[in-house]
Backbone as a printed PyTorch tensor [residue, N CA C, xyz], in Angstrom:
tensor([[[-22.5400, 142.6800, -34.5320],
         [-22.3100, 142.7610, -33.5860],
         [-21.5760, 141.5070, -32.2450]],

        [[-21.6250, 142.8050, -31.2520],
         [-21.3600, 141.7240, -29.7410],
         [-20.1580, 142.5510, -29.2200]],

        [[-19.4810, 141.5770, -28.2340],
         [-18.2240, 142.4360, -27.8880],
         [-17.1780, 141.8940, -28.1340]],

        [[-16.0900, 142.7570, -28.2570],
         [-14.9070, 142.1030, -29.0950],
         [-13.6450, 142.2610, -27.8100]],

        [[-12.4820, 141.6150, -27.6270],
         [-11.5020, 141.4820, -26.9720],
         [ -9.9930, 141.6910, -27.5670]],

        [[ -9.1450, 141.4210, -27.3220],
         [ -7.6170, 141.4360, -27.2250],
         [ -7.2610, 140.9530, -26.1780]],

        [[ -6.3620, 140.1180, -26.0320],
         [ -5.8100, 139.3160, -24.6100],
         [ -4.3670, 139.7830, -25.6620]],

        [[ -3.4510, 140.0670, -24.6060],
         [ -2.1190, 139.8830, -24.4250],
         [ -1.8450, 138.7180, -23.5460]],

        [[ -0.8200, 137.6510, -24.1370],
         [ -0.4060, 136.5760, -23.5170],
         [  0.9200, 136.6480, -23.0110]],

        [[  1.4570, 136.5450, -21.7330],
         [  2.3890, 136.4110, -21.7790],
         [  2.7940, 134.6480, -21.7680]],

        [[  3.7310, 134.6530, -22.7200],
         [  3.7900, 133.3100, -23.1210],
         [  5.2390, 132.2430, -22.1660]],

        [[  5.7960, 133.1730, -21.4090],
         [  6.9940, 132.9160, -20.9570],
         [  6.8860, 133.1910, -19.3570]],

        [[  5.6780, 134.0980, -18.6930],
         [  5.2140, 133.7580, -16.9980],
         [  5.1390, 132.0860, -16.3760]],

        [[  5.7670, 132.5640, -15.6490],
         [  5.6670, 131.1690, -14.3300],
         [  4.2800, 131.4280, -14.0030]],

        [[  4.0680, 130.3870, -13.3360],
         [  2.2780, 130.7600, -12.5430],
         [  3.1610, 131.7080, -11.0230]],

        [[  4.4850, 131.2430, -10.6090],
         [  4.8670, 132.3590,  -9.2710],
         [  5.3310, 133.7720,  -9.6650]],

        [[  5.6570, 133.6580, -10.9080],
         [  5.9160, 135.2140, -11.3730],
         [  4.9800, 135.9760, -11.6650]],

        [[  3.3560, 135.0910, -12.4760],
         [  3.1070, 136.1420, -12.8180],
         [  1.9570, 137.1670, -11.8240]],

        [[  1.7340, 136.5500, -10.8770],
         [  1.3770, 137.9780,  -9.9080],
         [  2.1200, 139.4930,  -9.8980]],

        [[  3.3240, 138.9220,  -9.8110],
         [  4.5560, 139.8760,  -9.7860],
         [  4.4880, 141.1100, -10.9850]],

        [[  4.4650, 139.8890, -12.4720],
         [  4.4300, 140.5790, -13.1140],
         [  3.1210, 141.4750, -14.1510]],

        [[  2.2230, 140.9320, -13.1270],
         [  0.7480, 141.4620, -13.6210],
         [  0.6520, 143.0190, -12.4580]],

        [[  1.2430, 142.8180, -11.7090],
         [  1.5450, 144.2860, -10.6050],
         [  2.3750, 145.1380, -11.5280]],

        [[  3.3460, 144.6790, -11.6380],
         [  4.4560, 145.4710, -12.9740],
         [  3.8340, 145.9880, -13.8530]],

        [[  3.3830, 145.2270, -14.6970],
         [  2.3700, 145.8770, -16.0370],
         [  1.2680, 146.6400, -15.9950]],

        [[  0.4460, 146.5090, -14.7180],
         [ -0.5150, 147.4960, -14.4410],
         [ -0.1450, 148.6890, -13.8750]],

        [[  0.9070, 148.7550, -13.2490],
         [  1.4400, 149.8850, -12.8410],
         [  2.0270, 150.8770, -13.8300]],

        [[  2.6760, 150.0420, -15.2210],
         [  2.8610, 150.7540, -16.0900],
         [  1.6830, 151.3250, -17.1090]],

        [[  1.0240, 150.7840, -17.1990],
         [ -0.3460, 150.9920, -17.6230],
         [ -1.2110, 152.3430, -16.8850]],

        [[ -1.3520, 152.1790, -15.8150],
         [ -1.7560, 153.3770, -15.1540],
         [ -0.9600, 154.5620, -15.2260]],

        [[  0.0830, 154.2810, -14.8060],
         [  1.5870, 155.5360, -15.0030],
         [  1.2840, 156.1110, -16.0680]],

        [[  0.7270, 155.5920, -17.4470],
         [  0.8830, 156.0930, -18.5800],
         [ -0.8280, 156.5230, -19.1100]],

        [[ -1.3020, 156.5490, -18.1480],
         [ -2.7380, 156.9370, -18.3000],
         [ -3.6730, 156.0510, -19.4370]],

        [[ -2.9650, 154.9660, -19.5880],
         [ -3.7370, 153.9320, -20.4760],
         [ -5.6240, 153.1030, -20.1340]],

        [[ -4.8840, 152.6800, -18.5130],
         [ -5.6750, 152.6380, -17.9710],
         [ -6.0910, 153.2210, -16.2420]],

        [[ -7.4280, 153.3070, -16.1500],
         [ -7.3870, 153.7430, -14.4040],
         [ -6.9840, 153.0930, -13.6360]],

        [[ -6.1380, 153.2830, -12.7670],
         [ -5.6290, 152.5750, -11.1120],
         [ -6.8520, 151.7570, -10.7440]],

        [[ -8.1770, 152.2040, -10.0800],
         [ -8.9140, 151.6510,  -9.4490],
         [ -9.8230, 150.7080,  -9.9900]],

        [[-10.0490, 149.4700,  -9.6310],
         [-10.9310, 148.1990, -10.6400],
         [-12.3510, 148.5180, -10.4110]],

        [[-13.1270, 148.0560, -10.5760],
         [-14.5250, 148.0350, -10.8510],
         [-14.7120, 146.6720, -11.1360]],

        [[-16.3680, 146.8670, -10.8840],
         [-16.9310, 145.0440, -10.8620],
         [-17.9620, 145.3060, -12.2990]],

        [[-16.8120, 145.5680, -13.1790],
         [-17.8300, 145.2660, -14.4190],
         [-18.0220, 144.0830, -15.3690]],

        [[-18.6740, 143.7100, -15.4270],
         [-18.7190, 141.9950, -16.5590],
         [-17.5230, 142.3110, -17.9130]],

        [[-16.8520, 143.7360, -18.2560],
         [-15.8720, 143.6570, -19.5420],
         [-14.9570, 144.2970, -18.9370]],

        [[-13.7420, 144.1330, -18.1540],
         [-12.8410, 144.7450, -18.0370],
         [-13.2000, 145.7850, -16.2590]],

        [[-12.6140, 145.2900, -15.7170],
         [-12.2060, 145.7220, -13.9430],
         [-11.7010, 147.7830, -14.2510]],

        [[-10.6900, 147.5390, -15.1660],
         [ -9.7980, 148.6990, -15.2280],
         [-10.2060, 149.5600, -16.5050]],

        [[-11.0550, 150.7720, -16.0040],
         [-11.3870, 151.1310, -17.4280],
         [-10.2080, 151.8130, -17.5080]],

        [[-10.9400, 152.1330, -19.0180],
         [ -9.8730, 153.0060, -20.0410],
         [ -9.1020, 154.5000, -19.0100]],

        [[ -8.1120, 154.9840, -19.5360],
         [ -7.3860, 155.9160, -18.6700],
         [ -7.8600, 157.2650, -19.4420]],

        [[ -7.2210, 158.5010, -19.2060],
         [ -7.3330, 159.5150, -20.1330],
         [ -6.4010, 159.6670, -21.5300]],

        [[ -5.6080, 158.6160, -21.5170],
         [ -4.9970, 158.7000, -22.2120],
         [ -4.6450, 157.1810, -23.0790]],

        [[ -5.6440, 156.8620, -23.0360],
         [ -5.9480, 155.7300, -24.2130],
         [ -5.9460, 155.1720, -25.2310]],

        [[ -5.6770, 156.6650, -26.1610],
         [ -5.0300, 156.1550, -27.3550],
         [ -3.6130, 156.1710, -27.4700]],

        [[ -2.7090, 155.9890, -26.2430],
         [ -1.5300, 155.2170, -26.4010],
         [ -1.3830, 153.6280, -26.9990]],

        [[ -2.4060, 153.2520, -26.8270],
         [ -2.5050, 151.6520, -26.7350],
         [ -2.6330, 151.2550, -28.1750]],

        [[ -3.8160, 152.5430, -29.1490],
         [ -4.0120, 151.7630, -29.9920],
         [ -2.7770, 152.3420, -31.2710]],

        [[ -3.4600, 151.6070, -32.2860],
         [ -2.4820, 151.7850, -33.6460],
         [ -3.0710, 153.2460, -34.4950]],

        [[ -2.0820, 154.1540, -34.7050],
         [ -2.2400, 154.9990, -35.6280],
         [ -3.9000, 154.5930, -36.3950]],

        [[ -4.2460, 155.8690, -36.6460],
         [ -5.8100, 155.9040, -37.1620],
         [ -6.9840, 154.9660, -36.3050]],

        [[ -6.3300, 154.7480, -35.5160],
         [ -7.4730, 153.8050, -34.7410],
         [ -8.4540, 154.7820, -33.2910]],

        [[ -7.8630, 156.1750, -33.6150],
         [ -8.5040, 156.7060, -32.6970],
         [ -9.9300, 157.4420, -32.7590]],

        [[-10.6130, 156.5530, -33.8860],
         [-11.6480, 157.3840, -34.0720],
         [-12.7930, 156.8760, -33.5600]],

        [[-12.6140, 155.9860, -32.3620],
         [-13.9470, 155.8450, -31.2100],
         [-13.3860, 155.6560, -30.0240]],

        [[-13.5020, 155.4550, -29.2610],
         [-13.2270, 155.3500, -27.4270],
         [-13.5500, 153.9320, -27.3760]],

        [[-12.4650, 153.2540, -26.4040],
         [-12.9580, 152.2530, -25.8490],
         [-13.8900, 152.2910, -24.9530]],

        [[-14.9530, 151.7310, -25.1680],
         [-16.0580, 151.4330, -23.8830],
         [-15.9770, 150.6440, -22.4900]],

        [[-15.3850, 149.8130, -22.6080],
         [-14.9880, 148.9800, -21.6640],
         [-13.5060, 148.8920, -21.0140]],

        [[-13.1720, 147.9070, -20.1560],
         [-11.6350, 147.9610, -19.4480],
         [-10.8500, 146.7010, -19.7450]],

        [[-10.0840, 146.4490, -18.9680],
         [ -9.0540, 145.9720, -18.7930],
         [ -8.5850, 144.8130, -17.7970]],

        [[ -9.1630, 143.0310, -18.1430],
         [ -9.1430, 142.1850, -17.0550],
         [ -7.4280, 141.8350, -16.8250]],

        [[ -6.9380, 141.6030, -15.7600],
         [ -5.7020, 140.8370, -15.5990],
         [ -6.0520, 139.3900, -14.8740]],

        [[ -5.7140, 138.4510, -15.5630],
         [ -5.7760, 136.9950, -15.0480],
         [ -4.3480, 136.6660, -14.9530]],

        [[ -4.2980, 135.6270, -14.0240],
         [ -2.9700, 135.0860, -13.4890],
         [ -3.8110, 133.6410, -13.3080]],

        [[ -2.1060, 133.2630, -13.3990],
         [ -3.1400, 131.8260, -13.2530],
         [ -2.8210, 130.3790, -14.4160]],

        [[ -2.3160, 129.6300, -14.5420],
         [ -2.6400, 128.8640, -15.5350],
         [ -4.1820, 128.6530, -16.4620]],

        [[ -4.2770, 129.2860, -17.6960],
         [ -5.2740, 129.8000, -18.5430],
         [ -4.9770, 129.0810, -19.5950]],

        [[ -6.3090, 128.4410, -20.5890],
         [ -6.3340, 128.5590, -21.9110],
         [ -7.0210, 130.1080, -22.6740]],

        [[ -6.3930, 130.9910, -23.0160],
         [ -6.7520, 131.7860, -23.6070],
         [ -6.9350, 131.7040, -25.0970]],

        [[ -8.3550, 132.0820, -25.6640],
         [ -8.9790, 131.7680, -27.0770],
         [ -9.7220, 132.6100, -27.3150]],

        [[ -9.8710, 132.4060, -28.7780],
         [-11.1550, 133.6800, -29.4120],
         [-12.2540, 133.2860, -29.3260]],

        [[-12.6120, 132.7550, -28.6280],
         [-14.1570, 133.1320, -28.4070],
         [-14.8720, 132.1790, -29.1890]],

        [[-16.1370, 133.1130, -30.1970],
         [-16.8600, 132.1130, -30.5420],
         [-16.0060, 131.2340, -32.1590]],

        [[-16.5700, 130.6920, -31.8870],
         [-16.2940, 130.0580, -33.3880],
         [-14.8870, 128.7280, -32.8120]],

        [[-14.2810, 128.0470, -34.0200],
         [-13.1430, 126.9800, -33.5250],
         [-11.7110, 127.2780, -34.6980]],

        [[-10.8440, 127.2330, -33.9470],
         [ -9.8500, 127.4210, -34.8140],
         [ -9.9090, 126.6540, -35.9910]],

        [[ -9.4360, 127.1150, -37.4230],
         [ -9.4160, 126.3160, -38.6540],
         [ -8.3360, 125.7220, -38.9040]],

        [[ -7.0780, 125.6500, -38.4870],
         [ -6.2840, 124.5650, -38.3560],
         [ -4.8910, 124.8650, -37.5370]],

        [[ -4.2190, 124.2500, -37.3240],
         [ -2.7120, 124.1180, -36.7820],
         [ -2.4500, 123.4000, -37.2690]],

        [[ -0.6510, 124.0250, -37.1800],
         [  0.4580, 123.7710, -37.6560],
         [  1.6160, 123.3140, -36.6830]],

        [[  2.1880, 122.2700, -37.0290],
         [  3.3370, 122.0200, -36.5140],
         [  4.6950, 122.7040, -36.6510]],

        [[  5.6250, 123.3750, -35.3040],
         [  6.3870, 123.9690, -35.5220],
         [  7.6490, 123.2560, -36.2490]],

        [[  7.3940, 122.1690, -35.7060],
         [  8.9110, 121.0440, -36.2530],
         [  8.4230, 121.4080, -38.0690]],

        [[  7.8970, 120.5990, -38.4850],
         [  7.8880, 120.4920, -39.9740],
         [  6.6240, 120.9630, -40.7890]],

        [[  5.8940, 122.2230, -39.9940],
         [  5.0370, 123.2900, -41.0540],
         [  3.9050, 122.3560, -41.1780]],

        [[  3.8930, 120.6750, -40.8830],
         [  2.1440, 120.3190, -41.4500],
         [  1.4900, 121.2330, -40.6670]],

        [[  0.4680, 120.9330, -41.9270],
         [ -0.9130, 121.9380, -41.2810],
         [ -2.4730, 121.0670, -41.1980]],

        [[ -2.5480, 120.9220, -40.1130],
         [ -3.6980, 119.8720, -40.0070],
         [ -5.3360, 120.7100, -40.0920]],

        [[ -5.8530, 120.6320, -40.6920],
         [ -7.3140, 121.0590, -40.9160],
         [ -8.2900, 120.6260, -39.5770]],

        [[ -9.0290, 121.6510, -38.8560],
         [ -9.7760, 121.6500, -37.7770],
         [-11.2830, 121.6190, -38.4830]],

        [[-11.8010, 122.0790, -39.0660],
         [-13.0250, 122.4240, -39.7470],
         [-13.4180, 122.1070, -41.3740]],

        [[-14.1610, 122.0820, -41.1400],
         [-14.3140, 121.2190, -43.3560],
         [-15.0350, 122.7020, -44.2430]],

        [[-15.1110, 122.6880, -44.5830],
         [-15.5030, 124.2430, -45.6790],
         [-16.7340, 125.2590, -45.3740]],

        [[-17.5240, 124.1250, -44.3100],
         [-18.3470, 124.2430, -44.0170],
         [-18.6270, 125.2180, -42.4640]],

        [[-17.5670, 124.8470, -41.9550],
         [-16.7400, 125.7010, -41.0690],
         [-17.3210, 124.3290, -39.2360]],

        [[-17.7310, 123.4670, -40.0970],
         [-18.0400, 122.2890, -39.2810],
         [-16.6600, 121.6720, -38.4650]],

        [[-17.0140, 121.6720, -37.1640],
         [-15.2820, 120.4730, -36.5620],
         [-15.3520, 119.5190, -37.0890]],

        [[-14.0520, 118.9190, -37.4320],
         [-13.1970, 117.3260, -38.5170],
         [-13.0670, 116.7220, -36.5750]],

        [[-14.2090, 116.3920, -35.8850],
         [-14.2000, 115.7740, -34.8530],
         [-12.6550, 114.5320, -34.6460]],

        [[-12.4070, 113.7320, -35.4920],
         [-10.7530, 113.2590, -35.5630],
         [ -9.8540, 113.8200, -35.7710]],

        [[ -9.8060, 115.0420, -35.9750],
         [ -8.4570, 115.5310, -36.1830],
         [ -8.3650, 116.7030, -35.0310]],

        [[ -9.4670, 116.8330, -34.3150],
         [ -9.7410, 117.8450, -33.4010],
         [ -9.7100, 117.2090, -32.5400]],

        [[ -9.6170, 115.7100, -31.8020],
         [ -9.3780, 115.0880, -30.9910],
         [ -8.1170, 114.6870, -29.8530]],

        [[ -6.9680, 114.8100, -30.8600],
         [ -5.9460, 115.0180, -30.2320],
         [ -6.2660, 116.1650, -29.1670]],

        [[ -5.9230, 117.3640, -30.5010],
         [ -5.7070, 118.8980, -29.2660],
         [ -6.5710, 118.9330, -28.1940]],

        [[ -7.8760, 118.8080, -28.6560],
         [ -9.1450, 118.6960, -27.6620],
         [ -8.5210, 118.0820, -26.2150]],

        [[ -7.9540, 117.3230, -26.7890],
         [ -7.5510, 116.0790, -24.9730],
         [ -6.1320, 116.8690, -24.4100]],

        [[ -5.2970, 117.3190, -25.2770],
         [ -4.0490, 117.9670, -25.1510],
         [ -4.5820, 119.4710, -23.8420]],

        [[ -5.3570, 120.1650, -24.7610],
         [ -6.2660, 121.1980, -24.1440],
         [ -6.3890, 120.9200, -22.5930]],

        [[ -7.3100, 120.2590, -22.5950],
         [ -7.9200, 119.7370, -21.3980],
         [ -6.7400, 119.5940, -20.4360]],

        [[ -5.7780, 118.5780, -20.5630],
         [ -4.5080, 117.6230, -20.0380],
         [ -3.8920, 119.1290, -19.4400]],

        [[ -3.7020, 120.2110, -20.6360],
         [ -2.7630, 121.5070, -19.9930],
         [ -3.0170, 121.9220, -19.1290]],

        [[ -4.9620, 122.4200, -19.6930],
         [ -5.3000, 123.0740, -18.4550],
         [ -5.3390, 122.3470, -16.7360]],

        [[ -5.0300, 121.4020, -16.8890],
         [ -5.1180, 120.6430, -15.5400],
         [ -3.8340, 120.6230, -14.7580]],

        [[ -2.7130, 120.0940, -15.8920],
         [ -1.5770, 120.1450, -15.4710],
         [ -0.5880, 121.2470, -15.7310]],

        [[ -0.6420, 121.7730, -16.8790],
         [  0.2460, 122.6580, -17.2960],
         [  1.1530, 121.8620, -18.4410]],

        [[  1.4800, 121.1280, -18.6840],
         [  2.0480, 119.8380, -19.6680],
         [  1.1780, 119.6030, -20.4850]],

        [[  1.3520, 118.8710, -21.8680],
         [  0.6550, 118.2900, -22.9000],
         [  1.3210, 118.5650, -24.1210]],

        [[  1.1560, 117.3540, -24.5930],
         [  2.3690, 117.1600, -25.8830],
         [  0.7960, 116.8520, -27.3190]],

        [[  1.0980, 116.7490, -28.6210],
         [  0.2610, 116.2520, -29.5000],
         [  1.5390, 115.9270, -30.2800]],

        [[  1.2490, 114.1580, -30.5200],
         [  1.8730, 114.0490, -32.1300],
         [  1.5200, 114.6900, -33.1330]],

        [[  2.2890, 114.9640, -33.8360],
         [  2.3200, 115.5200, -35.6830],
         [  2.1300, 114.3010, -36.1410]],

        [[  0.9530, 115.0000, -36.7520],
         [  0.3030, 113.5180, -38.0830],
         [  1.7840, 113.7040, -39.1640]],

        [[  2.5890, 114.8270, -39.2110],
         [  3.0230, 114.9180, -40.3720],
         [  4.7140, 114.5360, -40.3680]],

        [[  5.3570, 114.2770, -38.9740],
         [  6.4820, 113.9980, -38.8280],
         [  6.8020, 113.1450, -37.5080]],

        [[  5.5280, 112.9960, -36.9220],
         [  5.5050, 111.9890, -35.6450],
         [  6.2340, 112.6300, -34.3980]],

        [[  6.1540, 113.8310, -34.5890],
         [  7.1960, 114.1760, -33.0490],
         [  6.0570, 114.4000, -32.2300]],

        [[  6.6090, 114.2850, -30.9810],
         [  5.5580, 115.0900, -30.1380],
         [  6.0820, 116.3290, -29.5600]],

        [[  5.1650, 117.3590, -29.9560],
         [  5.2450, 118.8090, -29.1040],
         [  4.6300, 119.1360, -28.6000]],

        [[  5.4240, 120.2270, -27.5740],
         [  4.4710, 120.5040, -26.7850],
         [  3.0520, 121.4360, -27.3040]],

        [[  2.0530, 121.1980, -26.7260],
         [  0.7000, 122.2350, -27.3250],
         [  1.3810, 123.6540, -27.2320]],

        [[  1.5640, 123.9560, -26.6010],
         [  2.0420, 125.7180, -25.7880],
         [  2.8950, 126.2950, -27.4780]],

        [[  3.5940, 124.9970, -28.4620],
         [  4.6370, 125.2320, -29.0970],
         [  3.3860, 125.1950, -30.4930]],

        [[  2.7090, 124.4900, -30.7300],
         [  1.6960, 124.7580, -31.9390],
         [  1.2750, 125.9070, -32.2230]],

        [[  1.2380, 126.4200, -33.7770],
         [  0.6870, 127.8580, -34.2580],
         [ -1.1700, 127.7500, -34.8590]],

        [[ -1.7430, 128.4990, -34.1970],
         [ -3.3340, 127.9990, -34.5140],
         [ -3.4720, 129.0160, -35.3090]],

        [[ -4.9030, 128.6380, -36.2020],
         [ -5.2290, 129.4870, -36.9560],
         [ -5.8310, 131.1000, -36.5190]],

        [[ -5.0310, 132.1820, -37.1740],
         [ -5.6610, 133.9010, -36.6490],
         [ -5.2970, 133.2680, -34.8620]],

        [[ -4.2840, 133.1400, -34.4820],
         [ -3.9680, 132.7660, -32.9560],
         [ -5.2090, 132.9240, -32.1880]],

        [[ -6.2090, 131.5980, -32.5800],
         [ -6.6980, 131.6120, -31.5770],
         [ -6.5840, 131.0610, -30.1830]],

        [[ -5.7250, 130.6470, -30.1160],
         [ -5.0100, 129.7340, -29.0070],
         [ -3.7230, 130.3400, -28.5470]],

        [[ -3.9070, 130.6190, -27.1280],
         [ -2.5380, 130.6380, -26.6820],
         [ -2.5000, 129.6960, -25.2460]],

        [[ -1.1570, 129.6860, -24.3600],
         [ -1.2220, 129.2740, -23.4270],
         [ -0.7220, 129.4980, -21.9500]],

        [[ -0.8110, 130.3380, -21.3330],
         [  0.1060, 131.2040, -20.1280],
         [ -0.8190, 130.9640, -19.0320]],

        [[  0.1810, 131.5760, -18.1010],
         [  0.0940, 132.4420, -16.3610],
         [ -0.7110, 133.3820, -16.6300]],

        [[ -0.3540, 134.4000, -17.7840],
         [ -0.4460, 135.8770, -17.5330],
         [ -1.5040, 136.4250, -18.5240]],

        [[ -2.5880, 136.8260, -18.0520],
         [ -2.8320, 137.9270, -19.7560],
         [ -3.6490, 138.8330, -19.4350]],

        [[ -3.8730, 139.6360, -20.5420],
         [ -4.6100, 141.2890, -20.2680],
         [ -5.1630, 141.3290, -20.8740]],

        [[ -6.8610, 141.1240, -20.9130],
         [ -7.2840, 141.2680, -21.6290],
         [ -8.2770, 142.5850, -21.9680]],

        [[ -8.7730, 143.0420, -22.9690],
         [ -8.8270, 144.2490, -23.0920],
         [-10.1990, 144.6260, -23.8560]],

        [[-11.5380, 144.6920, -23.2010],
         [-12.3440, 144.5780, -23.8680],
         [-13.1450, 145.6010, -24.3340]],

        [[-13.5120, 145.7470, -25.8800],
         [-14.3730, 146.7500, -26.7730],
         [-13.3640, 147.8620, -26.8850]],

        [[-11.6570, 147.8430, -27.3210],
         [-10.9850, 148.9220, -27.6240],
         [-10.7500, 148.8510, -28.9780]],

        [[ -9.8210, 149.8730, -29.5780],
         [ -9.8160, 149.8880, -30.8180],
         [ -8.7900, 148.6620, -31.0710]],

        [[ -7.9590, 148.5980, -32.4300],
         [ -6.8730, 147.6630, -32.4680],
         [ -5.8460, 148.2880, -31.6030]],

        [[ -4.4950, 147.5100, -30.8120],
         [ -3.4330, 147.9320, -30.1120],
         [ -2.8040, 148.0390, -31.5540]],

        [[ -1.9300, 149.0330, -31.0090],
         [ -0.5890, 149.3470, -31.7630],
         [  0.8840, 148.7400, -31.4230]],

        [[  1.5340, 148.3500, -32.4200],
         [  2.7870, 147.3900, -32.2190],
         [  3.2620, 148.5130, -31.1420]],

        [[  3.5030, 149.4350, -31.0890],
         [  4.5790, 149.9970, -30.1150],
         [  3.9290, 149.6580, -28.5850]],

        [[  2.6360, 149.6690, -28.5000],
         [  1.9880, 149.3410, -26.9250],
         [  1.9240, 148.1000, -26.6190]],

        [[  2.0640, 147.1530, -27.5780],
         [  2.7800, 145.5990, -27.5360],
         [  4.1170, 145.8690, -27.0610]],

        [[  4.9220, 146.4270, -27.4660],
         [  5.8950, 146.5240, -27.0180],
         [  6.7850, 147.2000, -25.8030]],

        [[  5.4290, 147.7100, -25.3280],
         [  5.3310, 148.6230, -24.0520],
         [  5.2500, 147.5960, -23.0970]],

        [[  4.4140, 146.7430, -23.4390],
         [  3.9090, 145.5900, -22.2850],
         [  4.6800, 144.6070, -22.2130]],

        [[  5.6810, 144.2170, -23.7820],
         [  6.6820, 143.1330, -23.1810],
         [  7.8310, 143.5630, -22.4930]],

        [[  7.9260, 144.6060, -23.0430],
         [  8.8830, 145.2560, -22.1450],
         [  9.2600, 145.3490, -20.5650]],

        [[  7.6080, 145.8930, -20.2500],
         [  7.1620, 145.6670, -18.7770],
         [  7.2810, 144.0200, -17.8960]],

        [[  6.8060, 143.3800, -18.8240],
         [  7.4120, 141.8090, -18.8720],
         [  8.3430, 141.5710, -18.6560]],

        [[  9.5690, 141.7240, -18.3040],
         [ 10.8390, 141.6060, -18.4600],
         [ 11.4330, 140.8280, -19.9550]],

        [[ 10.6040, 141.4490, -20.8550],
         [ 11.0490, 141.0610, -22.2810],
         [ 10.1280, 139.8050, -22.7790]],

        [[  9.6890, 139.4990, -22.2610],
         [  9.1430, 137.7410, -22.8880],
         [  8.1350, 138.3110, -23.9370]],

        [[  8.0370, 137.1690, -24.0970],
         [  7.4540, 136.3580, -25.8560],
         [  5.8120, 136.6840, -25.1000]],

        [[  5.0560, 137.2360, -26.0520],
         [  4.0540, 137.8360, -26.2440],
         [  3.5780, 137.5290, -27.4950]],

        [[  2.1890, 136.7460, -27.2700],
         [  1.0960, 136.9090, -28.4460],
         [ -0.1080, 137.9300, -28.1410]],

        [[ -1.0760, 138.0870, -29.3200],
         [ -2.2320, 138.2680, -28.9660],
         [ -3.0540, 137.3140, -29.7150]],

        [[ -4.2660, 137.2060, -28.3120],
         [ -4.9980, 136.4100, -28.9750],
         [ -6.4420, 137.6540, -28.8270]],

        [[ -7.5150, 137.5000, -30.2260],
         [ -8.6740, 138.1990, -30.1620],
         [ -9.6160, 137.5840, -30.4490]],

        [[-10.7180, 137.9900, -30.3640],
         [-12.1470, 137.2300, -30.6850],
         [-13.1050, 138.4310, -30.3440]],

        [[-14.4110, 137.2720, -29.9290],
         [-15.7450, 138.2180, -29.7570],
         [-16.6800, 137.1690, -29.4930]],

        [[-17.8190, 138.1170, -28.2060],
         [-18.6440, 136.9210, -27.7600],
         [-20.1460, 137.7380, -28.7770]]])
């Protein structure tokens, strides 16, 4: 059980661009009837599902309606999958994969340590790199691939709580509203 979320993260938005882009994408989602325009103070998403919420979800995913809404985050944010930890991380330069958990799902502290420091540094400064144990390149943190897309680093995120799985057309609509920026989907549960 629990509450689950899907967060579409804009990987290219700067801190300066994020508020403008957030207003634009929210305007598109309201115009499409995916979410309601007025915000609420609900703990799981302030913009509740609109009458055409089904435009957001994939084919065959309309068997149940979303129960909560959308929260828009602007500003430097470490988006993560909530419960648990990433099982591994992969270097984009050499494809070396570093396990971060044991077979019993316990964190491998020595492997996690450089990434954990980099996550904290990125949160504070917006820049961090980790030296790859495979190729020895200093790789910006935001370029690493995380198991199950557990982490994403950005200045704009659209977090939907308790919605059916999104469709590709919807993710394309959001990317178009974000000036065609690269996006990723972080999903998880609390």
